[in-house]
C-alpha positions, -999 to +999 in steps of 0.1 A: +546+279+206+531+314+208+500+324+189+507+339+155+508+377+159+479+394+139+489+415+109+472+434+081+462+412+052+474+423+018+473+405-015+501+396-039+480+387-069+455+362-056+477+351-027+468+366+007+497+376+029+491+383+066+460+383+087+446+347+089+462+337+056+485+306+056+522+315+057+534+314+021+567+302+008+584+319-021+616+318-041+635+338-068+646+329-103+683+332-112+680+335-150+684+367-169+648+379-167+648+391-203+654+355-213+617+348-212+619+311-220+644+304-192+626+325-167+592+310-174+608+275-172+622+283-137+590+298-125+571+267-137+596+245-118+589+265-086+551+262-093+554+224-093+576+224-063+549+241-043+559+278-043+531+303-036+548+332-054+580+341-072+603+371-074+625+380-104+654+404-106+650+435-127+684+451-130+679+466-165+652+479-187+652+448-209+642+428-179+613+452-170+601+451-206+601+412-206+577+411-176+546+414-197+554+383-218+565+364-187+533+372-168+512+359-197+528+325-194+528+318-157+502+312-129+522+322-098+520+358-085+550+377-098+572+401-078+597+425-093+629+430-074+642+466-079+675+481-069+690+515-078+669+525-108+634+536-099+623+538-136+625+500-137+599+499-110+576+522-130+578+499-160+575+467-139+544+480-121+525+477-153+527+439-153+536+424-119+517+417-087+541+433-062+572+456-062+601+450-039+624+480-033+655+483-012+653+518+005+691+518+009+698+521-027+667+534-045+679+570-041+660+603-037+626+602-020+610+618-050+617+585-068+600+565-041+570+588-045+568+579-082+569+542-073+542+546-048+520+564-073+525+537-099+516+510-073+485+529-061+472+531-096+473+493-099+466+484-063+500+467-060+516+461-026+552+472-019+578+452+000+602+474+019+632+452+018+658+463+043+692+446+041+719+450+067+746+452+039+730+481+021+714+505+047+709+542+038+740+562+048+722+581+076+713+548+094+746+531+086+766+561+100+745+562+132+740+525+140+762+506+116+750+474+100+731+464+132+696+453+140+689+488+153+700+503+120+678+479+101+648+487+122+654+524+120+655+522+082+623+502+081+604+526+104+615+556+084+604+541+051+571+527+065+563+562+077+573+577+044+549+554+026+521+560+051+525+598+048+518+593+011+486+574+019+501+540+011+496+511+035+497+479+013+531+472+028+551+441+038+585+443+054+617+423+054+647+428+076+675+405+064+710+400+075+735+373+065+736+359+101+709+346+123+714+368+154+709+402+136+681+389+116+661+376+146+669+406+167+657+430+139+623+412+134+617+409+171+625+446+176+602+459+148+573+435+153+555+454+182+558+487+163+535+481+134+509+457+121+523+451+086+530+415+074+566+404+076+586+385+049+611+364+067+645+354+055+682+351+063+699+366+032+730+353+015+728+322+037+751+301+015+750+266+001+722+241+010+738+228+041+746+262+057+714+279+044+693+251+058+709+254+092+707+292+093+672+293+080+659+266+103+673+284+133+664+319+123+630+314+106+621+286+130+628+309+160+606+337+146+578+314+136+578+299+172+576+335+184+544+340+163+563+362+138+561+358+100+536+359+072+556+348+041+592+335+038+621+326+016+649+303+023+679+317+004+701+289-010+730+290-033+717+261-053+687+246-070+653+264-068+633+235-056+654+231-025+644+265-013+607+255-014+614+221+001+633+235+031+609+263+036+579+240+038+598+217+061+605+246+085+569+256+085+558+220+092+584+212+119+578+246+136+542+236+140+529+265+119+516+241+092+498+209+100+503+189+068+519+156+058+539+131+077+560+137+108+585+108+104+601+096+136+631+074+130+662+062+150+696+078+148+720+052+134+736+031+161+750-004+168+716-017+180+698-013+147+687-047+134+675-037+099+685-016+069+669+014+085+684+041+062+670+025+031+636+018+048+632+055+059+642+068+024+617+045+008+590+056+033+597+093+026+596+087-012+564+067-012+545+089+012+556+123-001+522+129-017+502+125+015+489+158+030+470+144+060+489+153+091+500+122+110+529+109+132+546+078+118+575+059+134+601+038+117+623+024+144+652-001+141+656-019+174+636-031+204+650-004+227+629+024+213+607+008+187+577-003+208+576+028+229+577+052+199+552+030+180+526+033+208+525+071+203+525+071+165+495+068+142+513+042+121+546+025+129+572-001+120+590-017+149+619-036+134+634-067+151+659-092+139+649-101+103+613-093+110+591-067+127+557-053+135+534-029+118+513-010+144+483+012+141+477+036+170+498+013+192+481-019+183+498-046+163+482-052+129+509-074+113+540-093+122+560-097+089+594-106+075+616-075+071+612-073+033+574-070+036+572-044+063+574-012+042+547-023+017+523-030+046+533+001+064+527+023+033+493+006+028+483+014+064+495+050+061+474+055+029+444+040+045+448+062+076+451+093+054+419+085+035+400+078+068+412+111+083+408+136+055 
């Protein structure tokens, strides 16, 4: 894994993005933003799921006007997502922590100037959100909906903001497929020092979105690229945060919680491994201490994996071993193994805070 590429640090509310700040995970509400009660409820759900910030759609003035009341009731930094109507950004800037604009549909550059001025007055960052499906006509005509077109749009708009004296910028380059997304981020990264918001847009239902995001975002994270991210799922909000955090952990960018090693199901398994692993996941989800744990279902792999794990279960026929750093600490009947294993995991976590 490559070292994370240094970027400029900006702030979205009290959350740092870029520089040496942790890579943040965010999501977006799906309620009508002017329905304050529903929007606040969704934002609070995201807060408890572990989101670092939240974005809301602002397609009409009623939504922009609702932002003040929403902001008063939440603790997460709030980002306004603006398309087409720059006046919505001017109103939203009074209340939110960041403005996201899509250069492909915001219109005349005089309107962008007004947005920049409003953000400068309140020290708000701007996300330049380039989407392959909505490039400015000049870039679409020249390059089509390609990675080169996305990068050209981003470079043009970065320079436009810089020429106005504005540098609190983060950038996203999203396509609905992995290849264009990864190519665009890789192409733009050496050309500036601004933090990148990662995402594969319109990624689909949870199955497809998880696969696309794991490949795309995981690839970029392993390249050292990325400062904040969203997994776009057609589905429940909490799943976006859950998958995003898993990608961060399994890419090695976040050292937190359990890395659970378990057998694929096969004919050698001598225990109810599926139920055991599910119970282990549920009962250890609160643990933040990084550790490798192994739950293995037969003698072929169990002992070997257990030797390399911090805590392990090695199942045999109707019984098994609990091991700590490769040493056997208990030989128990099958129905007692998970309880002892969880106790050892909790003890290890406390000893290694």
